Each structure stands twice: as structure tokens, then as C-alpha cells.
PDB file with one MODEL, atoms N, CA, C and O in Angstrom:
MODEL        1
ATOM      1  N   UNK A   1     123.972 151.112 106.222  1.00  0.00           N
ATOM      2  CA  UNK A   1     124.319 150.112 107.281  1.00  0.00           C
ATOM      3  C   UNK A   1     122.963 149.319 107.543  1.00  0.00           C
ATOM      4  O   UNK A   1     122.945 148.352 108.305  1.00  0.00           O
ATOM      5  N   UNK A   2     121.935 149.730 106.939  1.00  0.00           N
ATOM      6  CA  UNK A   2     120.792 148.800 107.423  1.00  0.00           C
ATOM      7  C   UNK A   2     120.857 147.463 106.380  1.00  0.00           C
ATOM      8  O   UNK A   2     119.936 146.648 106.430  1.00  0.00           O
ATOM      9  N   UNK A   3     121.766 147.307 105.614  1.00  0.00           N
ATOM     10  CA  UNK A   3     121.849 146.084 104.860  1.00  0.00           C
ATOM     11  C   UNK A   3     122.408 144.970 105.694  1.00  0.00           C
ATOM     12  O   UNK A   3     122.093 143.786 105.574  1.00  0.00           O
ATOM     13  N   UNK A   4     123.239 145.450 106.522  1.00  0.00           N
ATOM     14  CA  UNK A   4     124.008 144.466 107.397  1.00  0.00           C
ATOM     15  C   UNK A   4     123.102 143.392 108.262  1.00  0.00           C
ATOM     16  O   UNK A   4     123.380 142.194 108.327  1.00  0.00           O
ATOM     17  N   UNK A   5     122.107 143.938 108.839  1.00  0.00           N
ATOM     18  CA  UNK A   5     121.210 142.940 109.631  1.00  0.00           C
ATOM     19  C   UNK A   5     120.399 142.240 108.586  1.00  0.00           C
ATOM     20  O   UNK A   5     120.171 141.050 108.805  1.00  0.00           O
ATOM     21  N   UNK A   6     119.969 142.720 107.591  1.00  0.00           N
ATOM     22  CA  UNK A   6     119.210 141.844 106.674  1.00  0.00           C
ATOM     23  C   UNK A   6     120.301 140.843 106.106  1.00  0.00           C
ATOM     24  O   UNK A   6     119.936 139.687 105.895  1.00  0.00           O
ATOM     25  N   UNK A   7     121.333 141.127 105.900  1.00  0.00           N
ATOM     26  CA  UNK A   7     122.372 140.166 105.308  1.00  0.00           C
ATOM     27  C   UNK A   7     122.512 138.791 106.297  1.00  0.00           C
ATOM     28  O   UNK A   7     122.295 137.634 105.938  1.00  0.00           O
ATOM     29  N   UNK A   8     122.896 139.205 107.513  1.00  0.00           N
ATOM     30  CA  UNK A   8     122.896 138.295 108.568  1.00  0.00           C
ATOM     31  C   UNK A   8     121.759 137.669 108.658  1.00  0.00           C
ATOM     32  O   UNK A   8     121.797 136.447 108.805  1.00  0.00           O
ATOM     33  N   UNK A   9     120.616 138.279 108.597  1.00  0.00           N
ATOM     34  CA  UNK A   9     119.322 137.599 108.832  1.00  0.00           C
ATOM     35  C   UNK A   9     119.021 136.466 107.677  1.00  0.00           C
ATOM     36  O   UNK A   9     118.538 135.359 107.917  1.00  0.00           O
ATOM     37  N   UNK A  10     119.418 136.975 106.319  1.00  0.00           N
ATOM     38  CA  UNK A  10     119.183 136.213 105.187  1.00  0.00           C
ATOM     39  C   UNK A  10     120.048 134.972 105.333  1.00  0.00           C
ATOM     40  O   UNK A  10     119.556 133.858 105.150  1.00  0.00           O
ATOM     41  N   UNK A  11     121.387 135.145 105.676  1.00  0.00           N
ATOM     42  CA  UNK A  11     122.195 133.902 105.947  1.00  0.00           C
ATOM     43  C   UNK A  11     121.528 133.047 106.929  1.00  0.00           C
ATOM     44  O   UNK A  11     121.346 131.881 106.578  1.00  0.00           O
ATOM     45  N   UNK A  12     121.117 133.410 108.123  1.00  0.00           N
ATOM     46  CA  UNK A  12     120.562 132.690 109.009  1.00  0.00           C
ATOM     47  C   UNK A  12     119.269 131.782 108.515  1.00  0.00           C
ATOM     48  O   UNK A  12     119.034 130.596 108.743  1.00  0.00           O
ATOM     49  N   UNK A  13     118.620 132.622 107.864  1.00  0.00           N
ATOM     50  CA  UNK A  13     117.363 131.874 107.229  1.00  0.00           C
ATOM     51  C   UNK A  13     117.605 130.863 106.360  1.00  0.00           C
ATOM     52  O   UNK A  13     116.936 129.830 106.371  1.00  0.00           O
ATOM     53  N   UNK A  14     118.730 131.111 105.413  1.00  0.00           N
ATOM     54  CA  UNK A  14     119.242 130.221 104.450  1.00  0.00           C
ATOM     55  C   UNK A  14     119.734 128.805 105.026  1.00  0.00           C
ATOM     56  O   UNK A  14     119.360 127.690 104.661  1.00  0.00           O
ATOM     57  N   UNK A  15     120.560 129.097 105.906  1.00  0.00           N
ATOM     58  CA  UNK A  15     120.942 128.159 106.906  1.00  0.00           C
ATOM     59  C   UNK A  15     119.895 127.192 107.685  1.00  0.00           C
ATOM     60  O   UNK A  15     120.113 125.995 107.874  1.00  0.00           O
ATOM     61  N   UNK A  16     118.931 127.760 108.036  1.00  0.00           N
ATOM     62  CA  UNK A  16     117.614 127.080 108.553  1.00  0.00           C
ATOM     63  C   UNK A  16     116.959 126.485 107.518  1.00  0.00           C
ATOM     64  O   UNK A  16     116.420 125.409 107.777  1.00  0.00           O
ATOM     65  N   UNK A  17     116.872 126.891 106.463  1.00  0.00           N
ATOM     66  CA  UNK A  17     116.140 126.222 105.436  1.00  0.00           C
ATOM     67  C   UNK A  17     117.011 125.049 104.873  1.00  0.00           C
ATOM     68  O   UNK A  17     116.493 123.954 104.658  1.00  0.00           O
ATOM     69  N   UNK A  18     118.416 125.298 104.622  1.00  0.00           N
ATOM     70  CA  UNK A  18     119.313 124.136 104.474  1.00  0.00           C
ATOM     71  C   UNK A  18     119.160 122.891 105.385  1.00  0.00           C
ATOM     72  O   UNK A  18     119.069 121.728 104.992  1.00  0.00           O
ATOM     73  N   UNK A  19     119.148 123.316 106.636  1.00  0.00           N
ATOM     74  CA  UNK A  19     119.155 122.322 107.611  1.00  0.00           C
ATOM     75  C   UNK A  19     117.888 121.429 107.562  1.00  0.00           C
ATOM     76  O   UNK A  19     117.978 120.201 107.547  1.00  0.00           O
ATOM     77  N   UNK A  20     116.652 122.118 107.536  1.00  0.00           N
ATOM     78  CA  UNK A  20     115.185 121.643 107.390  1.00  0.00           C
ATOM     79  C   UNK A  20     115.372 120.520 105.995  1.00  0.00           C
ATOM     80  O   UNK A  20     115.041 119.335 105.943  1.00  0.00           O
ATOM     81  N   UNK A  21     115.997 121.343 104.973  1.00  0.00           N
ATOM     82  CA  UNK A  21     115.963 120.610 103.710  1.00  0.00           C
ATOM     83  C   UNK A  21     116.867 119.233 103.980  1.00  0.00           C
ATOM     84  O   UNK A  21     116.422 118.191 103.498  1.00  0.00           O
ATOM     85  N   UNK A  22     117.920 119.189 104.610  1.00  0.00           N
ATOM     86  CA  UNK A  22     118.708 118.067 104.855  1.00  0.00           C
ATOM     87  C   UNK A  22     117.877 116.947 105.832  1.00  0.00           C
ATOM     88  O   UNK A  22     117.789 115.761 105.514  1.00  0.00           O
ATOM     89  N   UNK A  23     117.365 117.436 106.900  1.00  0.00           N
ATOM     90  CA  UNK A  23     116.653 116.688 107.703  1.00  0.00           C
ATOM     91  C   UNK A  23     115.283 115.971 106.926  1.00  0.00           C
ATOM     92  O   UNK A  23     114.978 114.791 107.097  1.00  0.00           O
ATOM     93  N   UNK A  24     114.646 116.773 106.182  1.00  0.00           N
ATOM     94  CA  UNK A  24     113.355 116.162 105.554  1.00  0.00           C
ATOM     95  C   UNK A  24     114.016 115.213 104.385  1.00  0.00           C
ATOM     96  O   UNK A  24     113.265 114.317 103.997  1.00  0.00           O
ATOM     97  N   UNK A  25     115.203 115.274 103.821  1.00  0.00           N
ATOM     98  CA  UNK A  25     115.771 114.206 102.824  1.00  0.00           C
ATOM     99  C   UNK A  25     116.014 113.092 103.470  1.00  0.00           C
ATOM    100  O   UNK A  25     115.651 112.006 103.018  1.00  0.00           O
ATOM    101  N   UNK A  26     116.757 113.241 104.782  1.00  0.00           N
ATOM    102  CA  UNK A  26     117.093 111.873 105.519  1.00  0.00           C
ATOM    103  C   UNK A  26     115.841 111.169 106.177  1.00  0.00           C
ATOM    104  O   UNK A  26     115.824 109.957 106.392  1.00  0.00           O
ATOM    105  N   UNK A  27     114.896 111.936 106.453  1.00  0.00           N
ATOM    106  CA  UNK A  27     113.384 111.330 106.908  1.00  0.00           C
ATOM    107  C   UNK A  27     112.868 110.502 105.756  1.00  0.00           C
ATOM    108  O   UNK A  27     112.561 109.312 105.824  1.00  0.00           O
ATOM    109  N   UNK A  28     112.811 111.254 104.722  1.00  0.00           N
ATOM    110  CA  UNK A  28     112.131 110.619 103.671  1.00  0.00           C
ATOM    111  C   UNK A  28     112.676 109.535 103.056  1.00  0.00           C
ATOM    112  O   UNK A  28     111.961 108.640 102.605  1.00  0.00           O
ATOM    113  N   UNK A  29     114.175 109.508 102.969  1.00  0.00           N
ATOM    114  CA  UNK A  29     114.968 108.441 102.580  1.00  0.00           C
ATOM    115  C   UNK A  29     114.808 107.195 103.656  1.00  0.00           C
ATOM    116  O   UNK A  29     114.742 106.035 103.249  1.00  0.00           O
ATOM    117  N   UNK A  30     114.759 107.486 104.887  1.00  0.00           N
ATOM    118  CA  UNK A  30     114.517 106.417 106.100  1.00  0.00           C
ATOM    119  C   UNK A  30     113.181 105.853 105.643  1.00  0.00           C
ATOM    120  O   UNK A  30     113.061 104.698 105.234  1.00  0.00           O
ATOM    121  N   UNK A  31     112.122 106.777 105.739  1.00  0.00           N
ATOM    122  CA  UNK A  31     110.833 106.020 105.558  1.00  0.00           C
ATOM    123  C   UNK A  31     110.743 105.179 104.222  1.00  0.00           C
ATOM    124  O   UNK A  31     110.087 104.137 104.256  1.00  0.00           O
ATOM    125  N   UNK A  32     111.327 105.544 103.113  1.00  0.00           N
ATOM    126  CA  UNK A  32     111.464 104.784 102.005  1.00  0.00           C
ATOM    127  C   UNK A  32     111.994 103.496 102.185  1.00  0.00           C
ATOM    128  O   UNK A  32     111.407 102.503 101.753  1.00  0.00           O
ATOM    129  N   UNK A  33     113.265 103.426 102.906  1.00  0.00           N
ATOM    130  CA  UNK A  33     113.954 102.371 103.327  1.00  0.00           C
ATOM    131  C   UNK A  33     113.162 101.319 104.053  1.00  0.00           C
ATOM    132  O   UNK A  33     113.228 100.142 103.699  1.00  0.00           O
ATOM    133  N   UNK A  34     112.296 101.776 105.221  1.00  0.00           N
ATOM    134  CA  UNK A  34     111.516 101.019 106.167  1.00  0.00           C
ATOM    135  C   UNK A  34     110.262 100.454 105.198  1.00  0.00           C
ATOM    136  O   UNK A  34     109.922  99.283 105.364  1.00  0.00           O
ATOM    137  N   UNK A  35     109.692 101.125 104.367  1.00  0.00           N
ATOM    138  CA  UNK A  35     108.650 100.708 103.595  1.00  0.00           C
ATOM    139  C   UNK A  35     108.885  99.860 102.630  1.00  0.00           C
ATOM    140  O   UNK A  35     108.003  99.025 102.429  1.00  0.00           O
ATOM    141  N   UNK A  36     110.151  99.822 101.745  1.00  0.00           N
ATOM    142  CA  UNK A  36     110.609  98.977 100.949  1.00  0.00           C
ATOM    143  C   UNK A  36     110.752  97.579 101.471  1.00  0.00           C
ATOM    144  O   UNK A  36     110.201  96.649 100.882  1.00  0.00           O
ATOM    145  N   UNK A  37     111.489  97.384 102.584  1.00  0.00           N
ATOM    146  CA  UNK A  37     111.593  96.327 103.409  1.00  0.00           C
ATOM    147  C   UNK A  37     110.281  95.818 103.934  1.00  0.00           C
ATOM    148  O   UNK A  37     110.150  94.603 104.082  1.00  0.00           O
ATOM    149  N   UNK A  38     109.426  96.530 104.189  1.00  0.00           N
ATOM    150  CA  UNK A  38     108.044  95.968 104.750  1.00  0.00           C
ATOM    151  C   UNK A  38     107.462  95.357 103.719  1.00  0.00           C
ATOM    152  O   UNK A  38     106.956  94.243 103.853  1.00  0.00           O
ATOM    153  N   UNK A  39     107.466  96.032 102.537  1.00  0.00           N
ATOM    154  CA  UNK A  39     106.789  95.537 101.292  1.00  0.00           C
ATOM    155  C   UNK A  39     107.423  94.024 101.039  1.00  0.00           C
ATOM    156  O   UNK A  39     106.613  93.130 100.790  1.00  0.00           O
ATOM    157  N   UNK A  40     108.710  93.726 101.086  1.00  0.00           N
ATOM    158  CA  UNK A  40     109.336  92.495 101.140  1.00  0.00           C
ATOM    159  C   UNK A  40     108.963  91.615 102.206  1.00  0.00           C
ATOM    160  O   UNK A  40     108.866  90.419 101.932  1.00  0.00           O
ATOM    161  N   UNK A  41     108.723  92.026 103.449  1.00  0.00           N
ATOM    162  CA  UNK A  41     108.652  91.030 104.556  1.00  0.00           C
ATOM    163  C   UNK A  41     107.319  90.713 104.811  1.00  0.00           C
ATOM    164  O   UNK A  41     107.052  89.656 105.383  1.00  0.00           O
ATOM    165  N   UNK A  42     106.239  91.677 104.379  1.00  0.00           N
ATOM    166  CA  UNK A  42     104.813  91.447 104.747  1.00  0.00           C
ATOM    167  C   UNK A  42     104.186  90.190 104.159  1.00  0.00           C
ATOM    168  O   UNK A  42     103.345  89.513 104.751  1.00  0.00           O
ATOM    169  N   UNK A  43     104.609  89.964 103.084  1.00  0.00           N
ATOM    170  CA  UNK A  43     103.639  88.711 102.579  1.00  0.00           C
ATOM    171  C   UNK A  43     104.198  87.454 103.416  1.00  0.00           C
ATOM    172  O   UNK A  43     103.628  86.388 103.184  1.00  0.00           O
ATOM    173  N   UNK A  44     105.255  87.442 104.374  1.00  0.00           N
ATOM    174  CA  UNK A  44     105.545  86.349 105.035  1.00  0.00           C
ATOM    175  C   UNK A  44     104.395  85.932 106.091  1.00  0.00           C
ATOM    176  O   UNK A  44     104.030  84.785 106.350  1.00  0.00           O
ATOM    177  N   UNK A  45     103.819  87.377 106.742  1.00  0.00           N
ATOM    178  CA  UNK A  45     102.675  87.156 107.568  1.00  0.00           C
ATOM    179  C   UNK A  45     101.417  86.555 106.868  1.00  0.00           C
ATOM    180  O   UNK A  45     100.474  86.216 107.582  1.00  0.00           O
ATOM    181  N   UNK A  46     101.347  86.411 105.588  1.00  0.00           N
ATOM    182  CA  UNK A  46     100.155  85.972 104.789  1.00  0.00           C
ATOM    183  C   UNK A  46     100.099  84.399 105.251  1.00  0.00           C
ATOM    184  O   UNK A  46      99.016  83.865 105.487  1.00  0.00           O
ATOM    185  N   UNK A  47     101.210  83.771 105.351  1.00  0.00           N
ATOM    186  CA  UNK A  47     101.290  82.366 105.394  1.00  0.00           C
ATOM    187  C   UNK A  47     100.510  81.605 106.596  1.00  0.00           C
ATOM    188  O   UNK A  47      99.819  80.591 106.497  1.00  0.00           O
ATOM    189  N   UNK A  48     100.824  82.420 107.841  1.00  0.00           N
ATOM    190  CA  UNK A  48      99.816  81.618 108.996  1.00  0.00           C
ATOM    191  C   UNK A  48      98.417  81.922 108.837  1.00  0.00           C
ATOM    192  O   UNK A  48      97.560  81.148 109.264  1.00  0.00           O
ATOM    193  N   UNK A  49      98.093  83.139 108.172  1.00  0.00           N
ATOM    194  CA  UNK A  49      96.527  83.316 107.922  1.00  0.00           C
ATOM    195  C   UNK A  49      96.032  82.296 106.838  1.00  0.00           C
ATOM    196  O   UNK A  49      94.927  81.753 106.830  1.00  0.00           O
ATOM    197  N   UNK A  50      96.982  82.139 105.977  1.00  0.00           N
ATOM    198  CA  UNK A  50      96.252  81.371 104.880  1.00  0.00           C
ATOM    199  C   UNK A  50      96.550  79.887 105.308  1.00  0.00           C
ATOM    200  O   UNK A  50      95.654  79.146 104.903  1.00  0.00           O
ATOM    201  N   UNK A  51      97.466  79.275 105.954  1.00  0.00           N
ATOM    202  CA  UNK A  51      97.637  77.831 106.385  1.00  0.00           C
ATOM    203  C   UNK A  51      96.336  77.408 107.049  1.00  0.00           C
ATOM    204  O   UNK A  51      95.772  76.356 106.750  1.00  0.00           O
ATOM    205  N   UNK A  52      95.829  78.353 108.058  1.00  0.00           N
ATOM    206  CA  UNK A  52      94.771  77.866 108.917  1.00  0.00           C
ATOM    207  C   UNK A  52      93.114  77.945 108.327  1.00  0.00           C
ATOM    208  O   UNK A  52      92.069  77.509 108.810  1.00  0.00           O
ATOM    209  N   UNK A  53      93.344  78.547 107.329  1.00  0.00           N
ATOM    210  CA  UNK A  53      92.009  78.972 106.631  1.00  0.00           C
ATOM    211  C   UNK A  53      91.553  80.249 107.054  1.00  0.00           C
ATOM    212  O   UNK A  53      92.070  80.695 108.078  1.00  0.00           O
ATOM    213  N   UNK A  54      90.622  80.982 106.427  1.00  0.00           N
ATOM    214  CA  UNK A  54      90.342  82.239 106.548  1.00  0.00           C
ATOM    215  C   UNK A  54      88.889  82.226 107.294  1.00  0.00           C
ATOM    216  O   UNK A  54      87.957  81.769 106.633  1.00  0.00           O
ATOM    217  N   UNK A  55      88.616  82.702 108.647  1.00  0.00           N
ATOM    218  CA  UNK A  55      87.388  82.728 109.211  1.00  0.00           C
ATOM    219  C   UNK A  55      86.987  84.154 108.994  1.00  0.00           C
ATOM    220  O   UNK A  55      87.747  84.936 108.423  1.00  0.00           O
ATOM    221  N   UNK A  56      85.843  84.498 109.425  1.00  0.00           N
ATOM    222  CA  UNK A  56      85.351  85.697 109.049  1.00  0.00           C
ATOM    223  C   UNK A  56      86.203  86.889 109.976  1.00  0.00           C
ATOM    224  O   UNK A  56      86.326  88.016 109.498  1.00  0.00           O
ATOM    225  N   UNK A  57      86.670  86.621 111.075  1.00  0.00           N
ATOM    226  CA  UNK A  57      87.478  87.843 111.959  1.00  0.00           C
ATOM    227  C   UNK A  57      88.906  87.564 111.324  1.00  0.00           C
ATOM    228  O   UNK A  57      89.674  88.525 111.359  1.00  0.00           O
ATOM    229  N   UNK A  58      89.360  86.430 110.767  1.00  0.00           N
ATOM    230  CA  UNK A  58      90.689  86.482 110.108  1.00  0.00           C
ATOM    231  C   UNK A  58      90.548  87.286 108.761  1.00  0.00           C
ATOM    232  O   UNK A  58      91.563  87.854 108.359  1.00  0.00           O
ATOM    233  N   UNK A  59      89.520  87.379 108.107  1.00  0.00           N
ATOM    234  CA  UNK A  59      89.267  87.936 106.778  1.00  0.00           C
ATOM    235  C   UNK A  59      89.572  89.382 106.956  1.00  0.00           C
ATOM    236  O   UNK A  59      90.121  89.999 106.044  1.00  0.00           O
ATOM    237  N   UNK A  60      89.272  89.920 108.003  1.00  0.00           N
ATOM    238  CA  UNK A  60      89.534  91.619 108.082  1.00  0.00           C
ATOM    239  C   UNK A  60      91.035  91.762 108.321  1.00  0.00           C
ATOM    240  O   UNK A  60      91.680  92.666 107.789  1.00  0.00           O
ATOM    241  N   UNK A  61      91.566  90.872 109.112  1.00  0.00           N
ATOM    242  CA  UNK A  61      93.058  91.041 109.260  1.00  0.00           C
ATOM    243  C   UNK A  61      93.835  90.840 108.065  1.00  0.00           C
ATOM    244  O   UNK A  61      94.831  91.548 107.917  1.00  0.00           O
ATOM    245  N   UNK A  62      93.493  89.855 107.051  1.00  0.00           N
ATOM    246  CA  UNK A  62      94.067  89.630 105.802  1.00  0.00           C
ATOM    247  C   UNK A  62      93.820  90.725 105.024  1.00  0.00           C
ATOM    248  O   UNK A  62      94.778  91.126 104.363  1.00  0.00           O
ATOM    249  N   UNK A  63      92.538  91.457 104.907  1.00  0.00           N
ATOM    250  CA  UNK A  63      92.517  92.295 104.114  1.00  0.00           C
ATOM    251  C   UNK A  63      93.314  93.801 104.685  1.00  0.00           C
ATOM    252  O   UNK A  63      93.738  94.714 103.977  1.00  0.00           O
ATOM    253  N   UNK A  64      93.340  93.717 105.905  1.00  0.00           N
ATOM    254  CA  UNK A  64      94.274  94.818 106.532  1.00  0.00           C
ATOM    255  C   UNK A  64      95.673  94.757 106.005  1.00  0.00           C
ATOM    256  O   UNK A  64      96.309  95.710 105.553  1.00  0.00           O
ATOM    257  N   UNK A  65      96.101  93.426 106.127  1.00  0.00           N
ATOM    258  CA  UNK A  65      97.414  93.200 105.721  1.00  0.00           C
ATOM    259  C   UNK A  65      97.676  93.506 104.424  1.00  0.00           C
ATOM    260  O   UNK A  65      98.687  94.158 104.163  1.00  0.00           O
ATOM    261  N   UNK A  66      96.903  93.131 103.529  1.00  0.00           N
ATOM    262  CA  UNK A  66      96.904  93.491 102.068  1.00  0.00           C
ATOM    263  C   UNK A  66      96.973  95.065 102.025  1.00  0.00           C
ATOM    264  O   UNK A  66      97.988  95.524 101.500  1.00  0.00           O
ATOM    265  N   UNK A  67      96.195  95.807 102.422  1.00  0.00           N
ATOM    266  CA  UNK A  67      96.299  97.216 102.520  1.00  0.00           C
ATOM    267  C   UNK A  67      97.549  97.758 102.915  1.00  0.00           C
ATOM    268  O   UNK A  67      98.032  98.723 102.323  1.00  0.00           O
ATOM    269  N   UNK A  68      98.133  97.178 103.921  1.00  0.00           N
ATOM    270  CA  UNK A  68      99.566  97.695 104.520  1.00  0.00           C
ATOM    271  C   UNK A  68     100.515  97.462 103.303  1.00  0.00           C
ATOM    272  O   UNK A  68     101.104  98.367 102.711  1.00  0.00           O
ATOM    273  N   UNK A  69     100.586  96.153 103.010  1.00  0.00           N
ATOM    274  CA  UNK A  69     101.420  95.675 101.894  1.00  0.00           C
ATOM    275  C   UNK A  69     101.436  96.649 100.586  1.00  0.00           C
ATOM    276  O   UNK A  69     102.438  97.163 100.091  1.00  0.00           O
ATOM    277  N   UNK A  70     100.140  96.774 100.162  1.00  0.00           N
ATOM    278  CA  UNK A  70      99.952  97.739  98.988  1.00  0.00           C
ATOM    279  C   UNK A  70     100.704  99.344  99.320  1.00  0.00           C
ATOM    280  O   UNK A  70     101.538  99.892  98.600  1.00  0.00           O
ATOM    281  N   UNK A  71     100.184  99.830 100.501  1.00  0.00           N
ATOM    282  CA  UNK A  71     100.958 101.114 100.874  1.00  0.00           C
ATOM    283  C   UNK A  71     102.408 101.023 100.960  1.00  0.00           C
ATOM    284  O   UNK A  71     103.062 101.909 100.410  1.00  0.00           O
ATOM    285  N   UNK A  72     103.084  99.955 101.650  1.00  0.00           N
ATOM    286  CA  UNK A  72     104.299  99.610 101.652  1.00  0.00           C
ATOM    287  C   UNK A  72     104.976  99.559 100.121  1.00  0.00           C
ATOM    288  O   UNK A  72     105.998 100.196  99.866  1.00  0.00           O
ATOM    289  N   UNK A  73     104.420  98.884  99.320  1.00  0.00           N
ATOM    290  CA  UNK A  73     104.757  98.943  97.827  1.00  0.00           C
ATOM    291  C   UNK A  73     104.837 100.308  97.127  1.00  0.00           C
ATOM    292  O   UNK A  73     105.790 100.695  96.451  1.00  0.00           O
ATOM    293  N   UNK A  74     103.754 100.954  97.371  1.00  0.00           N
ATOM    294  CA  UNK A  74     103.780 102.313  96.692  1.00  0.00           C
ATOM    295  C   UNK A  74     104.795 103.093  97.331  1.00  0.00           C
ATOM    296  O   UNK A  74     105.667 103.609  96.632  1.00  0.00           O
ATOM    297  N   UNK A  75     104.790 103.255  98.668  1.00  0.00           N
ATOM    298  CA  UNK A  75     105.763 104.203  99.309  1.00  0.00           C
ATOM    299  C   UNK A  75     107.168 103.981  99.085  1.00  0.00           C
ATOM    300  O   UNK A  75     107.976 104.884  98.872  1.00  0.00           O
ATOM    301  N   UNK A  76     107.514 102.382  99.157  1.00  0.00           N
ATOM    302  CA  UNK A  76     108.944 102.077  99.166  1.00  0.00           C
ATOM    303  C   UNK A  76     109.178 101.776  97.515  1.00  0.00           C
ATOM    304  O   UNK A  76     110.051 100.976  97.180  1.00  0.00           O
ATOM    305  N   UNK A  77     108.483 102.353  96.672  1.00  0.00           N
ATOM    306  CA  UNK A  77     108.938 101.971  95.251  1.00  0.00           C
ATOM    307  C   UNK A  77     110.187 102.686  94.619  1.00  0.00           C
ATOM    308  O   UNK A  77     110.678 102.332  93.547  1.00  0.00           O
ATOM    309  N   UNK A  78     110.656 103.732  95.389  1.00  0.00           N
ATOM    310  CA  UNK A  78     111.747 104.434  94.746  1.00  0.00           C
ATOM    311  C   UNK A  78     112.970 104.376  95.418  1.00  0.00           C
ATOM    312  O   UNK A  78     113.926 105.122  95.202  1.00  0.00           O
ATOM    313  N   UNK A  79     112.906 103.251  96.440  1.00  0.00           N
ATOM    314  CA  UNK A  79     114.304 102.915  97.239  1.00  0.00           C
ATOM    315  C   UNK A  79     115.287 102.234  96.224  1.00  0.00           C
ATOM    316  O   UNK A  79     115.080 101.378  95.364  1.00  0.00           O
ATOM    317  N   UNK A  80     116.426 102.896  96.607  1.00  0.00           N
ATOM    318  CA  UNK A  80     117.743 102.319  95.703  1.00  0.00           C
ATOM    319  C   UNK A  80     117.791 103.189  94.572  1.00  0.00           C
ATOM    320  O   UNK A  80     118.818 102.981  93.926  1.00  0.00           O
ATOM    321  N   UNK A  81     117.040 104.123  94.068  1.00  0.00           N
ATOM    322  CA  UNK A  81     117.037 104.714  92.758  1.00  0.00           C
ATOM    323  C   UNK A  81     117.750 105.940  92.819  1.00  0.00           C
ATOM    324  O   UNK A  81     117.210 106.893  92.257  1.00  0.00           O
ATOM    325  N   UNK A  82     119.069 106.168  93.493  1.00  0.00           N
ATOM    326  CA  UNK A  82     119.554 107.593  93.408  1.00  0.00           C
ATOM    327  C   UNK A  82     120.403 107.818  92.351  1.00  0.00           C
ATOM    328  O   UNK A  82     120.873 108.940  92.165  1.00  0.00           O
TER     329      UNK A  82
ENDMDL
END
């Protein structure tokens, strides 16, 4: 009779792991979608910076924007490959 509680406990743990796995998958897929579209849309933000010329203060913004775009390219690379 000692196996009954462990079986129930095991089932509960499996359900919890399954739920956590599903939540992690949905979160990862959502983050991948957002970063994919960010990689597409971020270059539009370059245009105002480049149109006015890059002063010293704008150079930091431009480099930061490039870094964000690079991150978005890498993180969203697998979007749509299911």
C-alpha cells in the first residue's frame, strides 16, 4: 500500500513537469517571434539617425541600435522553422 502515494505523487510531478514544459515552449516561441520581427523592423530606426548625420551622442545610440539588432537577428533566427 505504500506504493499508492508514490504513484499519485509521481503522477502529480509528471503533470507539473508537463505544464512547466508547455509554458516554457510557449514563452520561447513568443520570444522568438518578437525578436524575429524586431530584427526586421529595427533597421527602420537607422534612417532618422543616418539622415541627420551622426554626432558624438548619436553615435552611441547608433551602436546600441546595431547591438540590439544583432541580438534580435540571433535570437529570432529559428522563427518559423517548425
